[in-house]
C-alpha positions as CSV (number, residue, x, y, z in Angstrom):
1,M,-7.7,-176.5,-10.7
2,N,-7.4,-177.3,-14.3
3,I,-4.0,-178.9,-13.9
4,T,-5.3,-181.2,-11.2
5,F,-8.2,-182.2,-13.3
6,N,-6.0,-183.1,-16.3
7,K,-3.7,-185.2,-14.2
8,A,-6.7,-187.1,-12.9
9,I,-8.1,-187.9,-16.3
10,M,-4.7,-189.1,-17.6
11,G,-4.3,-191.3,-14.6
12,V,-7.7,-193.0,-15.3
13,M,-6.8,-193.5,-18.9
14,L,-3.4,-195.1,-18.1
15,V,-5.0,-197.5,-15.7
16,A,-7.6,-198.5,-18.2
17,F,-5.1,-199.0,-20.9
18,T,-2.8,-201.0,-18.7
19,Q,-5.6,-203.2,-17.7
20,Q,-6.7,-203.8,-21.3
21,S,-3.1,-204.5,-22.4
22,I,-2.6,-207.0,-19.7
23,G,-5.7,-208.8,-20.8
24,Q,-4.4,-209.2,-24.4
25,N,-0.6,-209.3,-24.1
26,T,1.7,-211.4,-22.0
27,F,5.4,-210.8,-21.3
28,P,6.5,-213.9,-19.7
29,A,10.0,-214.4,-18.2
30,S,11.1,-216.0,-21.5
31,G,11.0,-212.5,-23.2
32,A,8.5,-213.6,-25.9
33,A,5.5,-211.3,-26.6
34,G,2.1,-212.6,-27.7
35,I,-0.7,-210.9,-29.5
36,G,-4.0,-212.8,-29.5
37,T,-2.4,-215.5,-27.4
38,T,-1.4,-215.9,-23.7
39,T,1.2,-218.6,-24.6
40,P,3.6,-217.1,-27.2
41,N,6.0,-219.6,-28.7
42,A,9.2,-219.6,-26.7
43,S,11.4,-219.5,-29.8
44,S,9.8,-216.2,-31.1
45,L,10.3,-212.7,-29.9
46,L,6.7,-211.9,-31.1
47,D,3.9,-214.4,-31.7
48,I,0.8,-213.0,-33.4
49,N,-2.1,-215.4,-33.4
50,S,-5.4,-214.7,-35.2
51,T,-7.8,-216.5,-37.6
52,T,-9.7,-213.4,-38.6
53,K,-7.1,-210.7,-39.0
54,G,-3.7,-210.2,-40.6
55,F,-0.3,-208.5,-39.9
56,L,-0.1,-205.1,-41.6
57,L,3.4,-203.7,-42.5
58,P,4.0,-200.0,-43.4
59,R,2.5,-199.2,-46.8
60,M,4.1,-196.7,-49.2
61,T,4.8,-195.8,-52.8
62,Q,8.1,-196.5,-54.5
63,T,9.1,-192.9,-54.2
64,Q,8.3,-192.9,-50.5
65,R,10.3,-196.2,-50.1
66,N,13.3,-194.7,-51.9
67,A,13.1,-191.6,-49.7
68,I,13.8,-193.5,-46.5
69,V,17.1,-192.3,-45.1
70,S,19.8,-194.9,-44.4
71,P,17.5,-197.9,-44.4
72,A,18.7,-200.8,-42.3
73,S,19.5,-204.1,-43.8
74,G,16.4,-206.3,-43.6
75,L,14.0,-203.4,-43.4
76,L,10.6,-204.6,-44.8
77,I,7.8,-202.6,-46.4
78,Y,4.9,-203.1,-48.8
79,Q,5.0,-201.0,-52.1
80,T,1.7,-199.8,-53.3
81,N,2.5,-198.7,-56.9
82,G,4.7,-199.9,-59.8
83,V,5.4,-203.6,-59.3
84,K,3.4,-203.9,-56.1
85,G,4.5,-206.2,-53.3
86,F,6.8,-206.7,-50.4
87,Y,10.3,-205.3,-50.6
88,Y,13.3,-205.6,-48.3
89,Y,16.5,-203.7,-48.2
90,N,19.6,-205.9,-48.6
91,G,22.1,-203.3,-47.6
92,T,22.6,-202.0,-51.1
93,T,19.2,-201.9,-52.9
94,W,15.6,-202.7,-52.4
95,K,14.7,-206.3,-53.5
96,A,11.3,-207.7,-54.2
97,V,9.9,-210.5,-52.0
98,S,7.1,-212.2,-54.0
99,S,5.5,-215.5,-53.4
100,N,4.3,-215.6,-57.0
101,A,7.6,-214.7,-58.7
102,I,7.2,-217.4,-61.4
103,S,3.7,-216.5,-62.4
104,G,2.5,-213.8,-64.8
105,L,4.4,-211.8,-67.5
106,S,4.7,-208.9,-65.0
107,N,7.1,-210.9,-62.9
108,N,10.6,-212.2,-63.1
109,I,12.4,-215.5,-62.6
110,F,16.0,-215.4,-61.3
111,I,17.9,-218.5,-60.3
112,G,21.6,-218.3,-59.5
113,S,23.9,-216.3,-57.3
114,T,23.4,-212.6,-57.9
115,A,21.1,-213.4,-60.9
116,G,18.9,-210.3,-61.5
117,F,20.8,-208.5,-58.7
118,S,19.7,-205.0,-59.8
119,N,16.1,-206.0,-60.9
120,P,13.7,-204.6,-58.3
121,T,11.3,-202.9,-60.7
122,T,11.5,-205.0,-63.9
123,A,9.1,-207.6,-65.2
124,G,9.1,-210.4,-67.7
125,N,12.8,-211.3,-67.3
126,I,14.2,-214.7,-66.9
127,G,17.8,-215.4,-65.6
128,F,19.2,-218.8,-65.0
129,G,22.8,-218.9,-63.9
130,R,25.3,-216.9,-61.8
131,A,25.2,-213.2,-62.4
132,T,22.7,-213.4,-65.3
133,L,21.0,-210.1,-66.0
134,Y,23.0,-208.7,-63.1
135,S,22.8,-205.1,-64.0
136,N,19.2,-205.0,-65.4
137,V,17.5,-202.2,-63.5
138,D,14.3,-201.4,-65.5
139,R,14.4,-203.4,-68.7
140,I,11.8,-206.1,-69.5
141,E,11.4,-209.4,-71.3
142,N,15.1,-210.4,-71.6
143,I,16.1,-214.1,-71.2
144,A,19.6,-215.0,-70.1
145,I,20.8,-218.5,-69.4
146,G,24.4,-219.2,-68.5
147,D,27.1,-217.8,-66.2
148,S,27.2,-213.9,-66.6
149,S,25.0,-214.0,-69.6
150,Q,23.7,-210.5,-70.3
151,F,25.6,-209.3,-67.3
152,L,25.4,-205.6,-68.3
153,T,22.1,-205.5,-70.2
154,G,20.2,-202.4,-69.3
155,V,23.2,-200.2,-68.2
156,G,22.7,-196.7,-69.7
157,S,19.6,-197.7,-71.6
158,F,16.4,-195.8,-72.2
159,G,13.3,-195.9,-74.4
160,N,13.2,-199.1,-76.5
161,Q,16.7,-200.1,-75.8
162,A,17.9,-203.4,-74.1
163,Y,14.6,-205.2,-74.6
164,Y,13.7,-208.7,-76.0
165,N,17.2,-210.2,-75.9
166,T,17.7,-213.9,-75.7
167,S,21.1,-215.4,-74.7
168,I,22.0,-219.0,-73.9
169,G,25.5,-219.9,-73.0
170,T,28.3,-218.9,-70.6
171,K,29.0,-215.2,-71.0
172,S,26.8,-214.9,-74.1
173,L,26.0,-211.2,-74.7
174,R,28.2,-210.6,-71.7
175,F,28.9,-206.9,-72.4
176,N,25.6,-206.0,-74.0
177,T,24.2,-202.7,-72.5
178,T,21.6,-201.1,-74.8
179,G,21.3,-203.7,-77.6
180,A,17.8,-205.0,-78.3
181,R,16.2,-208.0,-80.1
182,N,19.4,-210.0,-80.2
183,A,19.5,-213.8,-80.1
184,S,22.8,-215.4,-79.0
185,V,23.3,-219.2,-78.4
186,G,26.6,-220.6,-77.5
187,S,29.3,-219.8,-74.9
188,Y,31.0,-216.5,-75.6
189,S,28.6,-215.8,-78.5
190,S,28.4,-212.1,-79.2
191,Y,30.6,-211.8,-76.1
192,K,31.8,-208.2,-76.8
193,S,28.5,-207.0,-78.3
194,I,27.6,-203.6,-76.6
195,T,25.0,-201.7,-78.5
196,G,24.2,-203.9,-81.5
197,N,20.6,-204.7,-82.4
198,D,18.8,-207.5,-84.3
199,N,21.8,-209.8,-84.4
200,V,21.8,-213.6,-84.4
201,S,24.8,-215.6,-83.2
202,V,24.9,-219.4,-82.9
203,G,28.0,-221.3,-81.9
204,Y,31.0,-221.0,-79.6
205,N,32.6,-217.6,-80.1
206,A,30.2,-216.7,-82.9
207,A,30.2,-213.0,-83.6
208,Y,32.6,-212.7,-80.6
209,S,33.7,-209.1,-81.3
210,N,30.4,-207.8,-82.7
211,E,30.5,-204.6,-80.6
212,F,28.3,-202.1,-82.3
213,A,27.1,-203.9,-85.5
214,N,23.4,-204.5,-86.4
215,F,21.5,-207.0,-88.4
216,C,24.3,-209.6,-88.5
217,T,23.9,-213.4,-88.6
218,A,26.7,-215.8,-87.5
219,V,26.1,-219.5,-87.4
220,G,29.0,-221.8,-86.6
221,T,32.0,-221.8,-84.2
222,S,33.9,-218.6,-84.5
223,S,31.8,-217.4,-87.4
224,L,32.2,-213.6,-87.9
225,F,34.6,-213.8,-85.0
226,A,36.2,-210.3,-85.5
227,N,33.3,-208.6,-87.2
228,K,32.5,-205.0,-86.2
229,S,30.2,-204.0,-89.1
230,S,26.5,-204.4,-90.0
231,F,24.6,-206.5,-92.4
232,N,27.0,-209.4,-92.6
233,T,26.0,-213.1,-92.8
234,A,28.2,-216.2,-92.1
235,V,27.1,-219.8,-92.0
236,G,29.7,-222.4,-91.2
237,A,32.5,-222.9,-88.7
238,E,35.0,-220.1,-88.9
239,S,33.2,-218.6,-91.9
240,G,33.8,-214.9,-92.2
241,D,36.2,-214.8,-89.3
242,F,38.6,-212.5,-91.2
243,V,35.9,-209.9,-91.5
244,T,36.3,-206.7,-89.5
245,F,34.8,-203.7,-91.2
246,S,33.4,-205.3,-94.3
247,S,29.7,-204.7,-94.8
248,E,26.8,-206.4,-96.6
249,C,28.9,-209.5,-97.1
250,S,27.9,-213.2,-97.0
251,F,29.9,-216.3,-96.4
252,F,28.6,-219.9,-96.6
253,G,30.7,-223.0,-95.9
254,Y,33.5,-224.0,-93.6
255,D,36.0,-221.1,-93.6
256,A,34.3,-219.3,-96.4
257,N,36.1,-216.0,-96.1
258,Q,37.7,-213.0,-97.6
259,T,41.5,-212.6,-98.1
260,G,42.9,-210.8,-95.1
261,T,41.2,-208.0,-93.2
262,T,40.7,-205.6,-96.1
263,S,37.2,-203.9,-96.0
264,Y,34.8,-205.0,-98.8
265,I,31.2,-204.3,-99.6
266,N,28.6,-206.7,-101.0
267,A,31.0,-209.6,-101.4
268,T,29.9,-213.3,-101.3
269,A,31.9,-216.5,-100.9
270,I,30.2,-219.9,-101.2
271,G,31.9,-223.2,-100.5
272,A,34.6,-224.5,-98.1
273,F,37.7,-222.3,-98.2
274,S,36.2,-220.0,-100.8
275,R,37.6,-216.5,-100.8
276,T,36.4,-213.0,-101.9
277,T,39.0,-210.5,-103.0
278,G,37.0,-207.3,-103.8
279,N,33.7,-205.4,-103.7
280,A,30.5,-206.5,-105.3
281,Q,32.0,-209.9,-106.0
282,V,30.7,-213.5,-105.8
283,R,33.1,-216.5,-105.6
284,L,31.9,-220.1,-105.9
285,G,34.3,-222.7,-104.5
286,N,38.0,-222.7,-103.8
287,S,41.0,-223.0,-106.0
288,S,40.8,-226.9,-106.1
289,V,37.2,-226.9,-107.5
290,G,37.2,-228.6,-110.9
291,S,33.7,-228.1,-112.2
292,I,30.8,-225.6,-111.7
293,G,27.6,-226.1,-113.6
294,G,24.1,-227.2,-113.9
295,F,21.5,-228.1,-116.6
296,V,21.0,-224.6,-118.1
297,N,23.3,-221.8,-118.9
298,Y,23.6,-218.8,-116.7
299,T,21.2,-216.0,-117.6
300,N,22.6,-212.4,-117.8
301,V,19.9,-209.8,-117.4
302,S,19.8,-207.9,-120.7
303,D,16.8,-205.6,-120.9
304,G,17.0,-202.7,-123.3
305,R,14.7,-200.6,-121.1
306,Y,17.5,-200.4,-118.6
307,K,20.5,-199.8,-120.9
308,K,21.6,-196.2,-121.5
309,E,23.9,-194.5,-124.1
310,V,23.8,-197.5,-126.4
311,K,26.5,-197.3,-129.2
312,E,27.5,-199.7,-132.0
313,N,31.2,-199.2,-131.5
314,V,32.5,-202.6,-130.6
315,P,35.8,-203.5,-132.5
316,G,35.9,-206.8,-134.3
317,L,38.8,-208.1,-136.3
318,D,41.2,-205.5,-135.0
319,F,40.7,-206.7,-131.5
320,I,40.3,-210.4,-132.2
321,N,43.5,-210.6,-134.3
322,K,45.5,-209.3,-131.3
323,L,44.3,-212.0,-129.0
324,K,46.7,-214.9,-128.1
325,P,45.0,-218.2,-127.4
326,V,47.2,-220.4,-125.2
327,T,47.2,-223.6,-123.2
328,Y,48.4,-223.7,-119.6
329,H,48.4,-225.6,-116.3
330,L,47.1,-223.8,-113.2
331,D,49.4,-223.2,-110.3
332,V,47.0,-224.3,-107.6
333,R,49.5,-224.2,-104.8
334,G,50.4,-220.6,-105.7
335,L,46.8,-219.6,-105.7
336,R,46.1,-221.3,-102.3
337,S,49.0,-219.4,-100.8
338,F,47.9,-216.1,-102.3
339,L,44.2,-216.6,-101.2
340,N,45.3,-217.9,-97.7
341,E,43.2,-221.1,-98.2
342,D,45.7,-223.1,-96.1
343,K,44.6,-221.2,-93.0
344,T,42.4,-223.0,-90.5
345,G,41.3,-221.8,-87.1
346,T,40.9,-218.3,-85.9
347,D,44.6,-218.1,-85.1
348,G,45.5,-218.5,-88.7
349,S,47.3,-221.8,-88.2
350,V,47.7,-224.5,-90.9
351,A,46.0,-227.8,-90.6
352,T,48.3,-230.6,-89.5
353,D,45.9,-233.6,-89.7
354,A,47.5,-236.2,-91.9
355,A,44.3,-237.4,-93.6
356,Y,43.2,-233.9,-94.3
357,K,46.5,-232.9,-95.8
358,E,46.5,-236.1,-98.0
359,R,43.0,-235.2,-99.3
360,V,44.0,-231.7,-100.1
361,E,47.3,-232.7,-101.8
362,K,45.4,-235.2,-104.0
363,G,43.0,-232.5,-105.1
364,I,45.8,-230.1,-105.9
365,T,47.8,-232.7,-107.8
366,E,44.8,-233.7,-110.0
367,K,43.9,-230.2,-110.8
368,E,47.4,-229.1,-111.7
369,K,47.5,-231.9,-114.3
370,V,44.6,-230.5,-116.3
371,L,45.6,-228.7,-119.5
372,Y,43.4,-225.7,-119.9
373,S,42.8,-223.6,-123.0
374,G,42.2,-219.9,-122.8
375,F,43.7,-216.4,-122.7
376,I,46.0,-214.6,-120.2
377,A,44.0,-211.7,-118.8
378,Q,46.9,-209.3,-119.0
379,D,47.3,-210.1,-122.7
380,V,43.6,-209.5,-123.3
381,E,43.8,-206.2,-121.5
382,R,46.8,-205.1,-123.6
383,A,45.0,-206.1,-126.8
384,A,41.9,-204.1,-125.8
385,Q,44.0,-201.0,-125.0
386,E,45.8,-201.3,-128.4
387,S,42.4,-201.4,-130.1
388,G,41.0,-198.5,-128.1
389,Y,38.4,-200.9,-126.6
390,D,37.1,-200.6,-123.0
391,F,36.5,-204.3,-122.8
392,S,34.2,-205.5,-120.0
393,G,35.5,-209.0,-120.3
394,V,38.6,-208.2,-118.2
395,D,38.0,-208.3,-114.5
396,K,40.8,-206.1,-113.2
397,P,42.2,-206.5,-109.6
398,Q,40.7,-204.1,-107.1
399,N,43.7,-204.2,-104.8
400,D,47.0,-206.0,-104.1
401,G,45.1,-208.9,-102.6
402,S,42.9,-209.4,-105.7
403,L,43.4,-211.3,-108.9
404,Y,42.9,-210.8,-112.7
405,G,40.0,-212.6,-114.2
406,L,38.2,-213.0,-117.6
407,R,34.5,-213.1,-118.4
408,Y,34.6,-215.4,-121.4
409,A,31.0,-214.8,-122.3
410,E,31.9,-211.2,-123.1
411,F,34.1,-212.4,-126.0
412,T,31.0,-213.4,-128.0
413,V,30.3,-209.7,-128.8
414,P,33.6,-208.8,-130.6
415,L,33.6,-212.2,-132.3
416,V,30.2,-211.5,-133.8
417,K,31.4,-208.1,-134.9
418,A,34.5,-209.8,-136.5
419,V,32.3,-212.1,-138.5
420,Q,30.1,-209.2,-139.6
421,E,33.1,-207.4,-140.8
422,L,34.3,-210.4,-142.8
423,S,30.8,-210.6,-144.4
424,A,30.6,-206.9,-145.0
425,T,33.7,-206.8,-147.3
426,D,31.3,-207.2,-150.1
427,V,27.6,-206.4,-149.9
428,Q,26.8,-209.4,-152.1
429,T,29.2,-211.9,-150.5
430,T,27.4,-215.0,-151.6
431,D,27.2,-213.9,-155.3
432,R,30.9,-212.9,-155.2
433,L,31.9,-216.3,-153.9
434,S,29.9,-218.0,-156.6
435,K,31.4,-215.8,-159.2
436,L,35.0,-216.5,-157.9
437,E,34.3,-220.2,-157.9
438,K,33.1,-220.1,-161.5
439,E,36.1,-218.0,-162.6
440,N,38.4,-220.4,-160.8
441,A,36.9,-223.4,-162.7
442,E,37.3,-221.6,-166.0
443,L,40.9,-220.7,-165.3
444,R,41.6,-224.3,-164.3
445,A,40.2,-225.5,-167.6
446,T,42.2,-223.0,-169.6
447,L,45.3,-223.9,-167.8
448,K,44.8,-227.6,-168.5
449,Q,44.4,-226.8,-172.2
450,M,47.5,-224.6,-172.2
451,Q,49.5,-227.4,-170.5
452,E,48.3,-230.0,-173.0
453,C,49.1,-227.6,-175.9
454,L,52.5,-226.8,-174.5
455,Q,53.2,-230.5,-174.0
456,T,52.4,-231.1,-177.6
457,V,54.5,-228.2,-178.8
458,C,57.4,-229.3,-176.6
459,E,57.3,-232.8,-177.9
460,N,57.2,-231.6,-181.5
461,Q,60.1,-229.3,-180.7
462,M,62.0,-232.3,-179.3
463,K,61.3,-234.2,-182.4
464,I,62.4,-231.4,-184.7
465,Q,65.5,-230.6,-182.7
466,G,66.3,-234.2,-182.4
467,A,66.1,-234.6,-186.2
468,S,68.2,-231.4,-186.7
469,V,71.0,-232.8,-184.6
470,G,70.6,-236.3,-185.6
471,N,73.5,-236.3,-188.0
472,K,75.8,-234.6,-185.5
473,A,78.0,-236.3,-183.1
474,T,76.4,-237.0,-179.7
475,L,78.0,-234.5,-177.2
476,F,76.3,-235.7,-174.0
477,S,74.2,-238.5,-172.6
478,L,71.8,-239.0,-169.6
479,S,71.8,-242.0,-167.4
480,P,69.6,-243.4,-166.0
481,N,66.6,-242.2,-167.9
482,P,63.8,-242.3,-166.7
483,A,65.2,-241.4,-163.3
484,S,64.0,-240.6,-159.7
485,G,67.3,-239.6,-158.2
486,I,70.7,-238.6,-159.5
487,V,71.1,-238.4,-163.3
488,K,74.6,-238.6,-164.7
489,I,75.2,-236.1,-167.6
490,T,78.3,-237.4,-169.4
491,M,80.0,-235.1,-171.9
492,G,81.9,-236.7,-174.8
493,D,83.5,-235.9,-178.2
494,S,83.6,-232.2,-177.3
495,D,86.3,-229.7,-177.1
496,K,87.5,-229.2,-173.5
497,K,88.3,-225.6,-174.3
498,Q,84.7,-224.8,-175.1
499,A,82.4,-223.4,-172.4
500,Y,79.1,-225.2,-172.7
501,T,75.7,-224.5,-170.9
502,I,73.3,-227.2,-170.0
503,H,69.6,-226.1,-169.4
504,V,66.8,-228.3,-167.9
505,I,63.4,-227.0,-169.2
506,D,59.9,-228.1,-168.0
507,V,56.8,-228.5,-170.2
508,A,55.9,-224.9,-169.7
509,G,59.2,-223.8,-171.3
510,K,60.7,-222.6,-168.1
511,T,64.3,-223.3,-167.3
512,V,64.3,-225.0,-163.9
513,H,68.1,-225.8,-163.7
514,S,71.3,-224.8,-165.5
515,I,74.8,-226.2,-165.5
516,S,78.1,-224.6,-166.8
517,A,80.1,-227.5,-168.4
518,N,83.3,-228.3,-170.3
519,G,83.9,-231.1,-172.6
520,N,84.8,-234.7,-171.5
521,A,83.3,-234.4,-168.0
522,V,80.5,-235.9,-165.9
523,Y,77.9,-233.8,-164.1
524,D,75.2,-234.9,-161.5
525,L,71.7,-233.6,-161.9
526,N,69.6,-234.2,-158.7
527,T,66.0,-234.7,-159.8
528,A,64.7,-234.7,-156.1
529,S,63.8,-231.0,-156.5
530,L,61.9,-231.5,-159.7
531,N,58.2,-232.5,-160.1
532,K,57.4,-235.7,-161.8
533,G,57.1,-235.3,-165.6
534,T,58.9,-234.8,-168.9
535,Y,61.8,-232.3,-169.2
536,L,64.1,-231.2,-172.1
537,V,67.9,-231.2,-171.4
538,Q,69.6,-228.8,-173.9
539,L,73.3,-228.3,-174.6
540,L,74.2,-224.8,-175.8
541,L,77.5,-223.3,-177.1
542,L,77.6,-219.6,-177.3
543,N,73.8,-219.6,-177.0
544,E,73.5,-221.8,-180.0
545,L,71.5,-225.0,-179.5
546,I,73.8,-228.0,-180.1
547,Q,71.9,-231.0,-178.7
548,T,68.5,-231.7,-177.0
549,E,67.6,-234.8,-175.0
550,K,64.3,-235.8,-173.3
551,L,64.4,-236.6,-169.6
552,I,61.6,-238.4,-167.7
553,V,61.5,-237.8,-163.9
554,Q,59.5,-240.5,-162.0
């Protein structure tokens, strides 16, 4: 009974439903179905027509959507949480379908084949170009413009990683995964950067190899090309492109660089082709620079509040007297080769442009003509060692790729000490000098008196001796007299067997010349070695004065 009743009820309901469906739906021979219309469009499988109601898809959360087992390609749903909206499954992942994709910070803009391919849940991203932001799954507010720009941004990231990056240029920030707050402009700029943060690269190949470095700035083609360390700055084409693991270094100017790939800290090079060669070093200009200056002297900070263990132990004369001042010409070509200044381009090639080579050659030639005055650093170092002086004026090489240098301002200190030592030889130096000058004047006056007195005595002696031998036969004569060259001493009326001695005596009574003579001979007396004045020429026999003549030398 009950079974019969239930069957009856079901039959009535089926008839009613069928009648209602037939009233609203039509299945014409074309195969199209209409809802709200009796004439569905022949090109559609289902034509829904209404001016008061809409079409309602399945609604679910993101978790529910992701739980669908083996979703078919083209499956469409509406997501009710997260970034709400219509999503379709493209055969690999769920993609958002949004009619307002270019409006609002919570949305994305992707233009280009596979741009934003993995971006179903992100917001605030912009990608223009093929495969831009391809792997970005849940990172926000990144901007990538150019083929494969930021291709890997977001891979393996979490927390505050892989946010706020801006890259413009083909493959700029191509391998960045977790790096944040980077700005890269230029094709292949920061190309190999992976996890670096807060870097700026502008120019083709700028910071090309900057894999893990932070806070670096590279402006110019291939600037910081090989860099892998943090806190470096390079401005100028190819500036700092030798740098690999140096840190806190700065390079300004075309090819401003360091020598080779040695790692330095806190080194700065300013000017085209300038080179650093050590730590904590600043270099201005290259080897061809001829003048560095301004309108005031360089100020060296010298505050006693920040000087410790002060001692007055600077050597003076001992050190200064060991220095060897020299003049020299600078071997500019040798320096350029040593510092690798001839290198141009990231491949280390040498420039071949004729005009460029002519300009460089002219600069080198002009500088090598300059005659410089100074010291040799190795000589100064040796002098300091011999004096037991740890002299800060010698800048010693830090490595095989570095050079000796001198800080000439440092020489002021030992020079001052030397002057003080000279002054300190007598506490009352000024009084002593005055006293010496007075004594010297007195001695000069006394000497003059003695010379005048001696002149008078000698002349009197000449007269006396001349008178004493006046009656004797003349044994020798002088010719010419006065004389300025050779004087002939002619012996006469003397015994050849006797050994005579001829003395030439000055006004002070000093014998200035002697001749051993025999009788009847002629002797030459060269007066070129004598001072101008009056002399006595005496002839002696067995130490007995025989004859005296006066000789005047002009």
